[in-house]
N, C-alpha and C positions, 0 to 999 in steps of 0.2 A: 617598415612597410605594412600597411594596413590590409589585412586579409578580408576585404569585402567582396571577393569575387564570388559570383553565384555558385560556381562549381565546388569551391571549398565549403561554403555555407551549407549546401545541400548534403555534401558528403558528411559533414560533421554532425548535423543534427538529425539525419535519418539513417542511422547505422544499419538498421534492419530492413531498410527498404532497398530493393534492387534500383541501381541508377538507370535512368532512361537510356534506352539503346537508340542510337542514330548512326547515321553512316560514318560520321568522323570518329565517333568514340569506338565503334566496332573496329575501324581500321587500326586504331592505336592498340587495342587489346590483341588483335591478330599477330602483331609484331612479336609478342613475347613467345609465340610458338616457335620461332626460328631464331637462334641466338645471333646469327650474323646474316644479314640480308644485303644484297647489293642492288636491290630494285630501287624504285623511286622512293625518296625519303617521305615521311608522314608530315602532312602540313595541316593547317586548319586553326581556328580560334581555340579549340579545346587543348590542343598541344601547347600552343603558345601561352595560354592562361596558366596551365599547370607548370610550365617551366618558370614563369614569373613566380609562382607561389613557392617553388622549390629553391628560389634564391635567397640565401641568408641576408637580411638586411644590414648586417654589421660588415662581413667580409666579402659579400656579394658573390660568394662561391655556391656551387650546388650543394644542397643539404643531403645527408645520408643518415639513417638510423643511428642512434636515437635522435629524432627531431623534437624539440621541446616547444611548448606553447604556454602563453599566460592564460588567464582566465577569460581574456577578451578574444582569444583566438590567434593572436599574433605569434608567429613561429620564429625560431632562432636555432642555429646549428649547435651541436654539442660542444664543438670547439670554442665558440664565442660566448656560450653561456657563462662561464667563470669570468670572462673578460669584462662583461657588463655587471658583475657583482650581483648576479641572479635577479637583475631588474630588467623588465622588458624594455628594449630601446625604442620601441614605438609609443607605449602608453605609460611606462615607468611603473607598472604594477609588478608585484613580485612574480617570479617565474615558477618557483616551486620545483616540482618534479613531474609535471604533467607531460605525457607523451602524446604527440599528435599522430596517433595510429592511423587515422584516416588518410592523412596526407602521405604517410609512409606506404599505405597500400595503393594509393593512386599512383604513386612514383613506380611501383613494381608493375604497373599495367601498360607502360609504354617504353619505347626505345629511342635512342638519339644517335645522330651520326657522330663519329669520332671527332674529337676537337682539332685533330690533324688533317681534317678533310682537305684544306687548302694545300697540303703537301703531298696529297695523292691517295690518302686512305679512303676507300668508298664503302667501307662497312657501317652497318647500323647495329648497335648493341643495346640489349637490355639496360635500363637505367643503373641497376645496381651492379652490373658486370662492367660497365664502361670505364670506371677508374682503372680496374686491373688491366683491361685491354690497353688503354692509353699509356700505362707505365711500361708496356712492352711493345708498343706499336713500332713496327719497322719504319713507319714514316715520320716518327718523332724527330724533330730538327735538332740539330747539334748547336751548342753554345760555341762562341767563338774561342778558340784556344789560346788566343793572345792573352798572356798573364800580365803584361806591363802597365795595363790600365783596366778600369772597369768597363769593359766593353760589353754592351747588352745585345749585340747582334746575334741572330740565330738564323739558321738555314741548313740547306743540304751541303754535302761535301763540296760540290763544284762551286756553289755560291760562296762558301766560306774561303776556299782557296783563292778566288778572285778578290774577295774582301781583304784578305791578309795581304795580298800583293798590292793592291791599289790604295787601301786606307791605312794599313799599318807599315807598309813598305818593307815587308819581310823578304829576306833573300830566299830565292827559290832555285833548286838544284835538281838535276836529273841524275839518276844513277844510285846504286846501292852501297857505294863506298864514299867516304867523305874525310876531309882533312881540314879542321876548323882551328882558327887561331883566336885566342881570347887574351886581349892585352888591357891592363889597367894601371894607370900611373900611380894610384894611391890605394894599394890593397888593404890598407889598415881601415878604410872607411867602408865597412861592409853594409852599413844601413843604406847608403847611397850607391852601392855597387850596381852598375848597369847589368841587366841580365840580357840574354841572347835567345832568340828564336830563329830557327832556320827550317825551311820546309823542303823535304826531298820527295821526288817522285820516282817510284820504282814498283816493278811488279803490278802495275796497273793501280796502284794506290798511293796515298800521301802519308808522310810521316813528319812529325814535328820533333826537333831536336832542341831541348831546353838546357840552358847553362846559366847559372846564376850564383850569387853568394847569399848565405843566410847564416843564422846563429843557431847552433845546435847545442842547447844548454849554456854553458860558458864559453864554448868553442866556437870559433869562426871557421866555417867551412864552405867549400864549393861543392855544387852538385850538378851532374849532367844525366839527363834521362831522356828516353824516347817515348812519344805518344803515337798512337795509330789513329788516323782520321777515319774512323768507322766504329762499328760495334766491337765489344769484347770478344764476342764468338769468332769473328774474323782475325782480331789482333792476336789470338793464340796461335794462329798459323805462321806466325813469323818469330824470329829471334833477332837479337842484335848484340854487338859487342862494342865496347868503348875502351880506348887506351890513351894514356897520358903518362908522360915521363920526361926525363932529363937527367943529366950528369950520371949516366950510366945505370939509372933505376927507371922502373916503369910500373904502373898500376893498370890492371885490366879488369873490366866489368863485362859480364855476360847476363843478359836477361830477356824477358819478353816484353814487347811494348804495351803500354796500358792504353786503353781506349780513351778519347776525348770525351767520352760520357762521363768519365771521372774528372773532377776539377784538378787544375794544375796544383793548387795548394794541398789537396788531399795526397796526391802522389808524391809531392815533395816532402810532406810531413811524414810519410811512411818510409822515407829513405830508400825507396826502391830505385836506385841508380847508383852511379859512380860517385862516391863522396871522397873529397880531397881536403884534408886538414890544411889550413891556411900555411902553417910552417912547411909542410910537405910541398905545397903549391909554389911557395916561394923558393924552395930548394930546387925544384924543377926548373924554375925560371932562370937560376944562375945569377950572375952579376952581383950587385950590392944588396940584393933581397928587398929593394925599395920599390921595384916595379914588377908587376905580375906579367909573365909572358908564358902562356900555356897553349900547347898545341894538343888538341883532342882528335884523334883519328877513330873512325868507326866503320862498321860494316853491318848491313842488313841482309838477312837471308830467309828464304821461305823454307819451312820444315816440310819434309816429305810425309 
């Protein structure tokens, strides 16, 4: 991206000269006085030009200090600088360690709406505070909790519940207790073991029950755990128990559901759930131990 915008050139070459005041630039500066504003959003050619200047030409994301530049004034974010082997992606000159302090100061003079505006966030935040807000924004959409495929769908809870039902054909149940049966004809084939996701509706919220096979070191195991369709702060208000057994024996797990903000893989790899060794699972199944037949029962309750 060639930085031939007049705003950038003036700022770079006249550091000791106050920038001309006009109605648009004054509006932008005034936004910094109030960290969060819900009034009308700043508009105009000045804001649009600066936003373009602050876009990294490599990753296309917004740039934050330190912002680097080459001798010709082309900028790049600090994350992409080593990726281009210290060569300007625009003119191929060596980047060196030149900081574009003027552009960093310009960025500090205006604010932008939250990127989750379309999901309902109406706040406007100073440029350098925006990433922190967005990482904690209550309107931040959730990723689809379906782990059987690389699903890229995001949305609020009601949208994802309908998506799971219509697109992934997930079983939906009402109530805080459940009795689920898991059957597999070839339990030796852990790599291709199908996994299960069931959604439960209770206490005005939705919970996802996962059950699958995976390899823990050299051992083949099964794991069952519950995820809360909401934020972690709400998930901590609930507890759940899982029970599996057979032949006069049983295993019981009690825990707190994890938020779907955390990935399915992260929770599974933390072993935060009911883990059943394959030999024990086959013992529970009875018979000739060549077919897996597990019945997982559970209960969800709200802590007082």
